[in-house]
N, C-alpha and C positions, 0 to 999 in steps of 0.2 A: 732739229738742232738750231740754236740761235747763232747767227753769224754777224760779225761786224761788217761795216762797209770797207771797201778796199782801201788799204793804206796807200798814201800818195808816194809815188816814186820820188827819190831825191837824188839828183844827178850832181856829184861832187865837182868842184872846179878842176879843170884840167883833164877830165875823163876822155874827151874826144882826142886830145893829144896822146894820151896813154893808149887808146885803142889803135891809133895809127902806128904808134911805136910797136905795139904787140903784133899787129898784122905784118909789119915789115920784118920783125924779128922771126916770126914763125915761117914766113916765106923763105927767108935766108936759111933757116934751119933745114927745111925739107930739100932745098937745093944742095946743101952740103951732104945730106944723108942719102940723096939719090942722084949722084953725079952723072951717071950715064945710062940709067935704067928707067923703068916705069916710075913716073912721079906719083908717089902715094900720099895719102892723107898725113897731116902732121900728127894726128892722134887717131887711135883705133885703125892702124893700117893693116893689121893681120886679121883677115876675115875667116871665121870658122865656117860660115855658110850663109847664103842668102836664100830664104825659103818662102814658099807660098803660104799664106795664112788667111783665115777668116776672122773678122772683127765684128762681133755681134752685140749690138746695144741691148741692154736689159729692157724687157717689155714694160715694166711698171715702175719706172724711176719717179721719185717725187718731183714736184715742179721745180724746186731749186737746183736739181741736177739735170734738167732737160735743157741743156745749153749747147749751142753749136752743133757739132757732129752727133751729139747725144740727145738732140731734141726729139727724134722719132726712133722707135724700135725698127732697126733694119740691120742687114749684114753687109759689110764692105769687104771686098777683096783687098788683100794687102801683100806687100813684100816686107820681110823682116830680115835685117842684117845683124848677125852676131859677130863679135870681134873682141880682140885684146887692145887695151889702150896703149901699151908701150910702143914707142917708135922703133924699137930694135927688132920687132917681129921675132923675138926669141922663142924658146920652147915654152909650151903651155904650162909646164911645171913651175915656172917662175911666178912669184906672187905678183898680182897685177889687178887693175880695174878692168872689168869686162863690160861690154856694151851691147845694147839692144836698141836698134833704130827701126822704127815702124813707119811705113809709108802706106796710108790708106789710099785707095783709088775709087773713082766715081763719087767724089765729094763735091756737090754743087756749091756755087757761091764764089764771089770774088775773094781772092786771098790777099794777104798784106803786102807781099813783095810786088812792086809795080810791074817788073818784067815777067812775073809769073802769076799775075792776078787772075788770069783766066784758066790756069791749070786746074785739073780736077783731082788733085792729090792733097793730102794733109799729113804732116810729119809729127811724130813724137820721139824725142831723144831721151833715152834712159841709160843709167849706168848702175853697176853693182854695189853702190854705196849710197847712204842716205844724205851725205853732206858733200858739198864741193870742197876742194882743198883750201882755197883762200876765201877771204871775206869780200874782196872787190877786185876791180880791174887793175888798179895800181899795184896791189899786192901780188896779183897773178903775173903782171908784167915784170915786176922785180924778181919773182921766182924763176920765170923763164930766162931772164937775163943771167941770173946766178947759175942756173943749171947748164947753160950753154957757155959759161965762162970758166974761169980758173977755179982751182980747189979753194983758194982763199975767198973767192966770190961766194962759193957754196957755203963755206964755214960762216962767213959774215952774215949771209941772209938767214940761214936756218938757225944760227945761234941767237937771233933776235926774234924769231917767229915760232914759238913753241907750239902754238895751236896748229900751225901748218904741219909741223912734224907729226903731231898727234893724229890729225885727220889723215895724213898720208899712211901712217902705220896701220890705222884701223881699216883703211880702204884697200890696201894691197893684200889680197887674199888668194887662196887656191880654191878652185871649185871642181866638182866632178863632171858636170855636164851643163852647158849653156842653157839647155832647155829645162833645167831644174834649179835655176838661179833666180833669186828675186832682183828686180831692177827698179831704180827710182830716178825721178827727174832732177832731184837736188835743188834746182832753181824753180821759182814760182811762175805762175801763169795766170792771166786773167780768166775768170770763169763767172760770167754774169756780173753780179754786183760785188764780188769778192775775189780773193786770190786763192790759188790752190797749188798743190804739188801732186804729181802723178806717180803711180807705181804699177808694176806688172808682177803679180805674185803667182808663182807656179803652183799648179795642182798636181801633186806627186803622190802616188800610192806606194811605190817601191823605189826610193831614191838610190841612185848610183853611189858607189863608194869611190874614193880616189884610188886609182890603180897603184899597185905596189911598185911597178916599174913603168912609169908613164912615158910614152913616146913624145916627140916634140910637138905633134899635132893631135894629142889624145882628145882634146875637146871637140875637134871636128869629127874624129872617129866615134865619139860618144853620141853626137848628133846623128850621124849616119846610122849607127846601130839602133837608136831609139826609133827613128822615123821609118826604119824598115819593119819594125814590129808593131808600132802603135802611134797614135796621135800624141801631140804635146798640147797641154792646156795651161792657160794663164788667166787669172782674174785681173782685169785692168781696173784700177781703183783710183780714187781721188781723196785728198786730205784737204779740207777747207780751212782757210785761215779764220780763226775765231778770236784771236787776240793780236792786234797789230804790233804791239810792243814785244810780246814773247815769240811771235812768229814773223820775223822781219822779212821785208821784201829785198832789202839791199845787202843782206849778209847770208848767202846760201851756205856758208860754212857752219851755220847753226841748224841743227835738226829741229823740226817742229814737234812738239809734245803730242804723242799719239794717245795719251790718256785724256788730253783736253780735246783732241779732234781725231777720232779713229778713222782708219781707211774705210771708204764706202765704195762698193763695187758699182762700176758703170757699164762694163762690157765683159764678154768672154772672148779671149783670143784662142782660136783653134788652129794649130799647125797640123794639117792632115798628114798621114803616112805618105811619103814621097821619096824619090831619088833626086838629089840636088847636086851630086858630086861630079858634074860634067865640066869640061873646060869652058864651054859656052856660057854656063851659068856663073862660073867664076869671073869671066870677063864682064858679064852683065852686072854682077854685084860690085866689081871694082869701079865701074863707071857710074853707078848710082850715086846721087848726091842727096844728103839729108841736111836740113837746117830747121831749128825750132821756129824760125820765122816763116817757113812755108806753111801757112795756116790760115784759118778763118780769123777775122778780127775778134771774134768771141773768145779765141784762145791765145790772144797776144802775149808773147813772152814779157816778163817783168824783171826789173833789176839790172844792175850794171853788167854782170857777167853775160846776161842775155843780150844787152845792148852791144857788147863787144862781139858776141857770136854773129850778130847780123852782118857786121863788116868782115870779120875774119873768115867765117864759113864761106861767104860769097867769094872772097879773094882767093882762098886756097882751092875751092872747087873750080873756079874759072881758070886759075893758073895751071892746075894739074891736067885739066881736060885739054887745054891748048897744047901743053907740053906733050901729052900722050896722043894728040891728034884724034881725040875721041869726042863725039858729039855730046853735049850736055843737055839731056832731054828727060822728060818725066814719063814713066811707064803708064800705059792706059789699061793693061790687062796682065794676066799671068803668062801670056805668050811672049817669050823673050825675043822671038824672031819677028814679031809684028812691028810695024812702024810706030815709033814713039812720038810724043808731042813735045813742043816747046822750042824755044830759040836756042841756037848754037852760038849766038853773038856773045863776045866777051863783054863783061860789065865795064862800066866806067871806072870802077875801082881797079879792076884788072888792068885796063889800059894804062892807068896812071901809075900803077904800083909795080909792074914787071921790072925787074932790075936790069940794068944794062949788062949785056953779055950773056944773058940767059936765053935759052931756046924759047921761041914764041910760037 
């Protein structure tokens, strides 16, 4: 397949100020939502489960796909966290965006984040929709401001942003089982000389049906039931940018045409049969942190939304770990009781951004 060279990122004026504003707004939001309890993530706070997985690179990838962690055929141990996006942590029967966060272990090489450059982990962040809600950081900041403001603020914003409404309506869905749901990166990433998006496509022989009377936590229950009887499998795939104009870097609110660039398999994710419903594993999953910037330089995140994630994810992770008095460390194995690795020191962003009067 012929591919173009990577389109140049274009940083709009004022983006850094918008990112700072967004970070402060989201921090204030989680403080309001968690006044005296565990400080949870601002998005994807409801966890269905964190499970052990194997991530096996395909043995005969063509040269253009042998990049970074995919350079050699091998199997990585991984942790995968499945979640709901809504901050309300409401019943699973509500329409929502679902999340799949993958953390590979035993990945050699220096990583992009300076404080974590010697860690041996690599993260991939995926959600159950092909497009991000907004086109850029400024629009996302305005949306969060409207959603945390008055009714008139909501009317004013959504009345002027019809594509945001359309993307939201398409992305808020019901699913029968997180292990049988397709997930997508929505945002682009560096991949050799081009840009890509990622996907995890489930291999399902007998798909579950939505229950007629679903419980509040039926998605977790579906995972428990499946992993008691059988493994779960996903194809981890990549979509290469073949047209810089039709497949933009700076607008993840637009899907890339799959007829112009179909998904190509890079690896198999195998989630073996297991019991994961213990309190210790719940706590372990709650304390795990994921960021698309925790990666090899070969997989550097691209575009404004990812540039915002670099700041916001670090801030929120450091803030909630300090609040919860939980160490922020990277796992080195499937043993949740083993000593983990990494610094527990708060970031510079965290030290400068904690609001007066909040618990430190």
